[in-house]
C-alpha positions as CSV (number, residue, x, y, z in Angstrom):
1,X,8.8,-18.4,1.6
2,X,5.5,-17.8,3.2
3,X,4.2,-14.4,4.5
4,X,1.2,-14.0,6.9
5,X,-0.6,-10.7,6.6
6,X,-3.5,-9.5,8.8
7,X,-5.5,-6.3,9.3
8,X,-8.1,-5.4,11.9
9,X,-10.8,-2.8,11.8
10,X,-13.6,-2.1,14.3
11,X,-17.0,-2.1,12.8
12,X,-18.6,0.7,14.8
13,X,-21.9,-1.2,15.2
14,X,-22.8,-4.3,17.1
15,X,-23.4,-7.2,14.8
16,X,-21.9,-5.7,11.6
17,X,-18.4,-6.1,10.3
18,X,-16.3,-3.6,8.3
19,X,-13.3,-5.4,6.8
20,X,-10.2,-3.6,5.6
21,X,-8.7,-5.7,2.9
22,X,-5.0,-6.6,2.4
23,X,-4.4,-6.8,-1.3
24,X,-1.3,-4.9,-1.9
25,X,1.9,-7.0,-2.5
26,X,4.3,-6.7,0.5
27,X,2.2,-4.1,2.3
28,X,3.9,-3.3,5.7
29,X,7.3,-4.0,4.3
30,X,10.4,-1.8,4.3
31,X,12.4,-1.9,1.0
32,X,16.1,-1.2,1.5
33,X,17.3,-2.1,-2.1
34,X,18.9,0.6,-4.2
35,X,16.1,0.2,-6.8
36,X,12.7,-1.5,-7.0
37,X,9.0,-1.0,-7.5
38,X,5.9,-0.7,-5.4
39,X,2.4,-1.5,-6.6
40,X,-1.2,-1.6,-5.5
41,X,-1.5,-5.1,-7.1
42,X,-1.5,-7.0,-10.3
43,X,-5.3,-6.6,-11.1
44,X,-7.8,-3.9,-10.2
45,X,-7.3,-2.9,-6.5
46,X,-9.8,-4.0,-3.9
47,X,-12.4,-1.9,-2.0
48,X,-11.2,-0.4,1.2
49,X,-7.5,-0.9,0.5
50,X,-5.2,0.4,3.3
51,X,-1.6,-0.3,2.4
52,X,1.7,1.1,3.5
53,X,5.3,0.6,2.4
54,X,8.6,2.2,3.5
55,X,11.3,2.8,0.8
56,X,14.7,3.3,2.4
57,X,17.7,2.4,0.2
58,X,20.7,1.9,2.4
59,X,23.0,5.0,2.4
60,X,20.7,7.1,0.2
61,X,20.6,10.8,0.8
62,X,17.3,11.1,-1.1
63,X,14.8,8.7,-2.8
64,X,12.8,9.6,-5.9
65,X,9.5,7.7,-6.8
66,X,8.4,7.8,-10.4
67,X,5.0,6.4,-11.5
68,X,4.7,4.2,-14.6
69,X,1.0,3.4,-14.0
70,X,-1.4,5.5,-12.1
71,X,-5.2,5.1,-12.4
72,X,-7.2,5.8,-9.2
73,X,-10.8,7.0,-8.6
74,X,-10.3,10.8,-8.6
75,X,-11.0,12.3,-5.2
76,X,-11.8,9.1,-3.4
77,X,-8.7,6.8,-3.7
78,X,-5.2,8.2,-2.9
79,X,-1.5,7.5,-2.8
80,X,0.0,9.7,-0.1
81,X,3.7,10.2,0.1
82,X,5.7,11.2,3.1
83,X,9.4,12.0,3.9
84,X,10.7,10.3,7.0
85,X,13.8,10.8,9.2
86,X,13.8,7.2,10.5
87,X,12.8,3.7,9.2
88,X,9.8,3.6,11.5
89,X,8.6,6.9,10.0
90,X,7.3,8.0,13.4
91,X,7.4,11.7,12.4
92,X,6.3,11.8,8.7
93,X,6.5,15.0,6.7
94,X,3.8,15.2,4.0
95,X,5.1,15.4,0.4
96,X,2.0,14.7,-1.8
97,X,-1.5,13.3,-2.1
98,X,-2.0,11.8,-5.5
99,X,-5.4,10.8,-7.1
100,X,-6.7,10.4,-10.7
101,X,-4.7,9.6,-13.8
102,X,-1.0,9.4,-14.7
103,X,-1.1,12.6,-16.8
104,X,-2.8,14.5,-13.9
105,X,-0.2,14.0,-11.2
106,X,2.9,15.9,-10.4
107,X,5.9,13.6,-10.5
108,X,8.5,12.4,-9.8
109,X,8.3,12.9,-6.0
110,X,11.5,13.0,-4.0
111,X,12.1,12.6,-0.3
112,X,15.2,14.6,0.7
113,X,15.9,12.3,3.7
114,X,16.4,9.1,1.7
115,X,13.4,7.5,3.4
116,X,9.8,7.6,1.9
117,X,6.6,6.2,3.2
118,X,4.0,5.3,0.6
119,X,0.3,5.0,1.8
120,X,-2.4,3.7,-0.6
121,X,-6.1,4.0,0.5
122,X,-9.3,3.4,-1.4
123,X,-13.0,3.8,-0.6
124,X,-15.7,1.2,-0.7
125,X,-16.5,1.4,-4.4
126,X,-15.1,1.9,-7.9
127,X,-11.8,0.0,-8.2
128,X,-9.5,0.9,-11.0
129,X,-6.1,-0.4,-12.2
130,X,-4.2,1.2,-9.4
131,X,-0.5,2.2,-9.5
132,X,3.0,1.1,-10.0
133,X,6.0,3.2,-9.2
134,X,9.8,2.7,-9.3
135,X,12.8,4.1,-7.5
136,X,16.5,3.8,-8.3
137,X,18.0,3.1,-11.7
138,X,17.4,0.2,-14.0
139,X,14.0,-0.8,-12.5
140,X,10.7,-1.0,-14.4
141,X,7.2,-2.0,-13.3
142,X,6.4,-5.5,-14.5
143,X,4.3,-5.5,-17.7
144,X,2.7,-8.9,-17.0
145,X,3.6,-10.0,-13.5
146,X,2.7,-13.3,-11.9
147,X,0.4,-12.6,-9.0
148,X,1.2,-14.0,-5.6
149,X,-0.4,-17.4,-4.9
150,X,-2.9,-17.3,-2.0
151,X,-2.8,-20.7,-0.3
152,X,-5.3,-20.0,2.4
153,X,-7.6,-17.2,3.6
154,X,-9.3,-17.3,7.0
155,X,-11.9,-14.7,8.2
156,X,-13.5,-14.6,11.6
157,X,-15.1,-12.2,14.0
158,X,-14.3,-11.7,17.7
159,X,-16.3,-9.9,20.3
160,X,-14.3,-8.0,22.9
161,X,-15.9,-7.0,26.2
162,X,-17.3,-3.7,24.8
163,X,-19.6,-5.7,22.4
164,X,-18.1,-4.1,19.2
165,X,-17.1,-6.7,16.7
166,X,-13.8,-6.8,15.0
167,X,-13.0,-8.6,11.8
168,X,-9.7,-10.3,11.1
169,X,-8.5,-11.6,7.8
170,X,-5.3,-13.7,7.6
171,X,-3.9,-14.6,4.2
172,X,-1.1,-17.1,3.7
173,X,0.7,-16.2,0.5
174,X,3.5,-18.0,-1.3
175,X,6.1,-15.5,-2.7
């Protein structure tokens, strides 16, 4: 199966490009399995990460996320967790902003609605191991996962009528 992922970010200045990277496996996906894991990646996370997942096990009255790995740049890189009342998470209710190390965060975190949005953001410097968290029973974060195979990456800039440049990255990934 192939999966095309893209992100766009205006630069704010003519002639310069600010690119938000897409490095998180399955960012933008909704997970409906009874159990699973979500991770920032299989190596150190990238600068300017901006990744979102929805965890919505079918028929669940609540969903609890437990972190097995958590190492983010304290005060600059965050995992934000929200409770949602619908799959599109159009009206999220804030649960937690987590940063730092595993022994410094309050966990597990539970959404009482059965739907949770996970948002991971990082700044432009200092990239650490990242995070891996599980929900449901019988699931563990992979200890030595195989990273996705990137088959092609295309980057280009476009200039809309207002003369601000936008960068677009498209990654074709085998999963």
